[in-house]
C-alpha positions in Angstrom: -23.5 43.4 -0.7 -27.0 43.9 -2.1 -28.3 47.5 -2.0 -31.3 46.1 -0.1 -29.2 45.2 2.9 -29.1 47.7 5.7 -26.2 50.1 6.1 -22.8 48.5 6.7 -21.5 48.3 10.2 -18.9 50.6 11.6 -16.3 47.9 12.1 -13.5 47.7 9.5 -13.9 44.8 7.1 -11.6 42.0 8.1 -10.7 41.2 4.5 -9.4 44.7 4.0 -6.2 43.8 5.8 -3.0 43.8 3.8 -2.5 40.1 4.0 -5.8 39.4 2.2 -8.5 36.9 3.0 -7.4 33.9 5.0 -7.6 30.4 3.5 -7.9 31.8 0.0 -11.6 32.7 0.8 -13.1 36.1 -0.2 -15.9 36.2 2.4 -17.5 39.2 0.8 -18.5 37.1 -2.2 -20.1 34.2 -0.1 -23.6 34.4 1.3 -23.8 33.3 4.9 -26.7 31.0 3.8 -29.0 30.6 0.8 -31.3 27.7 1.5 -35.0 28.7 2.1 -36.1 27.9 5.6 -32.7 28.4 7.2 -33.1 30.2 10.6 -30.6 33.0 11.3 -30.4 35.8 13.9 -32.2 38.8 12.7 -29.0 40.8 12.7 -27.8 38.9 9.6 -31.0 38.7 7.6 -32.6 41.4 5.5 -35.7 42.0 3.4 -35.2 41.9 -0.4 -37.5 42.1 -3.4 -37.7 38.3 -3.4 -38.1 37.7 0.3 -35.7 37.3 3.3 -32.0 36.8 2.5 -28.8 36.5 4.4 -25.9 39.0 4.3 -22.5 37.9 3.0 -20.1 36.1 5.3 -17.8 39.1 5.7 -20.7 41.4 6.7 -22.0 38.7 9.1 -18.5 38.6 10.7 -18.5 42.4 11.0 -22.0 42.4 12.6 -20.9 39.7 15.0 -17.9 41.9 16.1 -20.2 44.9 16.7 -22.6 42.7 18.7 -19.7 41.3 20.7 -18.2 44.7 21.5 -21.5 46.0 22.6 -22.2 43.0 24.8 -18.8 43.3 26.5 -19.6 46.9 27.5 -23.0 45.9 29.0 -23.5 44.5 32.5 -26.3 42.4 33.9 -27.7 43.9 37.1 -29.2 41.7 39.8 -30.8 42.5 43.2 -31.6 40.5 46.3 -34.4 40.8 48.8 -32.4 43.3 50.9 -32.2 45.7 47.9 -28.5 45.0 47.4 -27.4 45.1 43.8 -24.6 43.4 41.9 -23.5 43.8 38.3 -21.4 41.5 36.1 -20.5 41.3 32.4 -23.1 39.8 30.1 -22.1 36.2 29.6 -21.7 34.8 26.1 -19.9 31.8 24.7 -17.3 33.8 22.8 -15.6 35.5 25.7 -12.2 34.7 27.2 -14.0 33.9 30.5 -16.2 31.3 28.7 -13.1 29.7 27.1 -11.5 29.5 30.6 -14.6 27.8 31.8 -14.3 25.3 28.9 -10.7 24.6 29.9 -11.8 24.0 33.5 -14.5 21.6 32.3 -11.9 19.8 30.2 -9.6 19.5 33.2 -12.5 18.2 35.3 -13.2 15.6 32.6 -9.5 14.6 32.7 -9.5 14.2 36.5 -12.7 12.2 36.5 -11.5 9.8 33.8 -8.1 9.3 35.4 -9.8 8.6 38.8 -12.2 6.3 37.1 -9.9 4.2 34.9 -6.3 5.1 35.9 -3.7 3.7 33.5 -6.4 1.9 31.5 -7.6 5.3 30.0 -7.0 5.4 26.2 -8.1 8.3 24.0 -9.1 8.2 20.3 -9.5 11.4 18.3 -11.6 11.1 15.2 -11.8 13.9 12.6 -14.7 14.4 10.3 -14.9 16.9 7.4 -17.1 18.0 4.6 -16.3 19.8 1.4 -16.7 23.6 1.4 -17.1 23.8 -2.4 -19.8 22.5 -4.7 -19.4 20.4 -7.8 -18.4 23.5 -9.8 -15.7 24.4 -7.3 -17.7 27.4 -5.9 -17.6 28.0 -2.1 -20.7 26.8 -0.3 -22.5 29.1 2.1 -20.8 28.4 5.5 -24.1 27.8 7.4 -25.1 25.1 4.8 -21.6 23.5 5.0 -22.0 23.2 8.7 -25.5 21.8 8.4 -24.3 19.2 6.0 -21.3 18.3 8.2 -23.6 17.7 11.1 -26.1 15.7 9.1 -24.2 12.5 9.9 -24.1 13.0 13.6 -26.9 10.6 14.6 -25.4 7.8 12.5 -21.8 8.5 13.7 -23.0 8.4 17.3 -24.8 5.1 16.8 -21.8 3.6 15.2 -19.5 4.6 18.0 -22.0 3.0 20.4 -22.0 -0.2 18.3 -18.2 -0.3 17.9 -17.7 0.0 21.7 -20.7 -2.0 22.8 -19.9 -3.7 26.2 -17.0 -1.3 26.8 -16.8 1.6 29.2 -16.3 4.8 27.3 -17.3 8.5 27.0 -17.1 10.9 24.1 -16.8 14.6 23.4 -17.5 16.2 20.0 -15.9 19.6 19.3 -16.4 21.9 16.3 -13.3 23.7 15.0 -12.6 25.9 12.0 -10.2 25.3 9.2 -8.0 28.2 8.2 -10.8 29.2 5.7 -13.3 29.5 8.6 -15.3 26.5 7.4 -15.9 23.8 10.1 -14.8 20.3 10.8 -15.5 18.0 13.8 -13.1 16.4 16.3 -14.6 13.6 18.4 -12.7 12.5 21.4 -13.6 9.0 22.5 -12.3 8.0 25.9 -12.2 4.2 26.5 -11.3 2.0 29.4 -8.7 -0.3 28.0 -6.8 -0.5 24.7 -8.3 0.5 21.3 -6.8 0.6 17.8 -7.6 3.0 15.0 -9.0 0.2 12.8 -12.0 -0.1 15.2 -13.2 3.2 14.1 -13.2 2.6 10.3 -17.0 2.1 10.4 -17.4 5.4 12.1 -15.7 7.2 9.2 -17.8 5.1 6.8 -21.0 6.2 8.6 -20.1 9.8 8.2 -19.3 9.4 4.5 -22.6 7.6 3.9 -24.7 10.1 5.7 -23.0 13.5 4.9 -23.7 14.4 1.3 -20.6 16.6 1.0 -18.1 14.1 2.6 -15.9 11.8 0.5 -13.8 8.8 1.2 -10.5 10.4 0.0 -10.7 12.9 2.8 -11.3 10.3 5.4 -8.3 7.9 5.2 -8.2 5.9 8.5 -4.8 6.7 9.7 -5.0 10.4 8.9 -8.4 10.9 10.5 -8.1 8.7 13.6 -5.4 9.0 16.3 -5.2 6.7 19.3 -3.2 7.5 22.4 -2.8 6.2 25.9 -3.3 8.9 28.6 0.0 8.7 30.4 1.4 10.2 33.5 2.8 13.7 32.9 6.4 12.4 33.5 6.1 10.3 30.4 5.9 11.2 26.7 4.1 8.1 25.2 0.6 9.5 25.6 -1.4 12.6 26.3 0.4 14.4 29.0 -2.5 16.8 29.8 -5.8 15.6 28.4 -7.5 18.8 29.5 -5.1 21.0 27.6 -5.3 18.6 24.6 -9.1 19.0 24.5 -9.1 22.7 25.3 -6.7 23.4 22.4 -9.6 22.6 20.1 -12.3 24.3 22.2 -10.7 27.4 23.4 -8.8 29.2 20.6 -6.1 31.7 21.7 -6.1 31.7 25.5 -7.1 35.1 27.0 -7.9 36.9 23.7 -11.2 38.7 23.0 -13.3 37.2 20.2 -12.5 40.2 18.0 -8.8 39.8 18.5 -8.9 36.2 17.2 -7.4 35.3 13.8 -9.7 36.1 10.9 -10.8 32.5 10.3 -11.8 32.1 13.9 -13.9 35.2 13.8 -15.6 33.8 10.7 -16.3 30.6 12.6 -17.7 32.5 15.5 -20.0 34.5 13.2 -21.5 31.3 11.9 -22.0 29.8 15.3 -23.5 33.1 16.6 -25.8 33.5 13.6 -27.2 30.0 13.9 -27.1 29.6 17.7 -25.2 26.4 17.6 -23.0 25.1 20.4 -19.6 23.9 19.5 -19.2 20.9 21.8 -21.4 17.9 22.4 -20.4 15.7 25.4 -21.9 12.3 26.2 -24.0 12.2 29.3 -21.2 10.7 31.4 -18.7 13.3 30.1 -21.2 16.0 30.9 -21.5 14.9 34.5 -17.7 14.8 34.9 -17.4 18.3 33.4 -19.7 19.9 35.9 -17.9 22.3 38.3 -17.7 21.4 42.0 -19.8 23.3 44.5 -17.6 26.1 45.8 -19.7 26.7 48.8 -20.1 30.4 48.1 -23.9 30.6 48.3 -24.7 33.7 50.4 -28.2 32.4 51.2 -29.9 35.3 49.4 -32.4 35.1 46.5 -31.0 37.2 43.6 -33.2 38.3 40.7 -32.4 40.0 37.3 -33.7 43.6 37.2 -32.0 45.2 34.2 -28.8 46.1 32.3 -26.2 48.8 32.6 -25.2 49.6 29.0 -21.9 51.3 29.9 -21.1 48.9 32.7 -22.0 51.1 35.7 -25.5 50.7 37.1 -25.0 53.9 39.2 -24.6 55.9 36.0 -27.4 54.3 34.0 -29.7 51.4 34.8 -32.3 50.2 32.2 -34.9 48.3 34.2 -36.2 45.2 32.4 -39.0 42.9 33.5 -37.7 39.4 32.8 -41.2 38.2 32.0 -41.2 40.5 28.9 -37.8 39.5 27.5 -38.1 37.4 24.4 -34.5 36.3 23.9 -32.8 36.2 20.5 -35.0 36.8 17.4 -34.4 34.5 14.4 -35.7 34.9 10.9 -36.3 32.2 8.2 -34.8 32.8 4.8 -37.3 32.9 2.0 -36.5 33.7 -1.7 -39.7 32.6 -3.4 -41.8 35.8 -2.8 -43.7 37.1 -5.8 -42.5 40.4 -7.2 -44.3 43.5 -6.0 -47.1 44.8 -8.2 -46.2 47.6 -10.6 -46.8 51.1 -9.6 
C-alpha cells in the first residue's frame, strides 16, 4: 500500500489467513480501480502526489468490514407526533436481514409466476462472464472488471426482448462472485411456455460483441444457458423451489454477517459497497411481483427520523441529526494526471 494512503484499518487482513488468498488472487497487489474518472466512496480513495487514487482491494475489503461493523452497532432513531421514539438497526444491503428480504422477494416472485402461468412456467438461466486478467495475464482492478462486464447490459436486454418478442416473460439479473471475488452475471428468464437453450445464442453473442473483455470460448451455449421447467415440489424434473433457486445466487450464506462470509464474498461486497452498485436488476413485471404484501401494521402515526444511537441505545446516547442537513454517501473521482508539486 502506498505511503500516501491513510493509516491501515484495525481489522486483520483477510489474506493473512493460513490458507492464503482465495482464488489464487493476492488482493494486496491489486488496486481497487485505476481508471481516471471512476467514482468511489471516499473511504477507499486517497490523495497522492499525482491526484486521487484508490486503495488496494485487500485494504478496501478491510475498510468495508470496519464500516459494516460500525453500522451494525448504530441504530436509527425515529419519533412520532406524540413524542414516542423507536430505534432500529441501520439498514444496509449486506446484512442477514437484507438477504432474508431478498429471499422473501424471490419467494413472492415464485408465487406470482406460478399463479400467473401454472405448469407453463419455464425458467432459463443465462450466465455472462468477462476476463479478470489483461492481455499480459495481470489481474484487472475489480471495479473496472465489473464495469466492463456490465457494459453489454443494454444490448443483452434488447436481445432478450427481441428473442422473446410476442411471448409473456419476465427476467431477473443477479451479480455473483467467482471464488476470486471477481463478478459474473446470472440472468433468470421466466417464460410462459417452452423454450430451448438455442434461442438464447444471440444473447450470448450480444454480450461478447459489447463487452470488451468477454470471449466466445467462455460462452459456449450449453455451458452458459440452462433451461428448466418449474415443476411441482413433488417432482424432480424441474426447479422445485424457484425462490430458493434464485436466492442461492442473491443471498450468500443464510444468516451470516457480511464479515463472516468467505473471503471472496467479502471482496465482492467491498466492490459493490465502494461503487454503490446494486446486485440484482428485475424487469418491471418481476419487480411488481417481488413487492411485499401490505401487512396492515400501520399504526396511524407519522414517524420522522431524528438521529442515531451509535451504541444502539438511544437512552444512553442520542446524536440528533437534522435530515435536511444529511448529504448521504460521499464519492470521489479518481484522477492521476495532476502536475507534480512545485519544488520547495
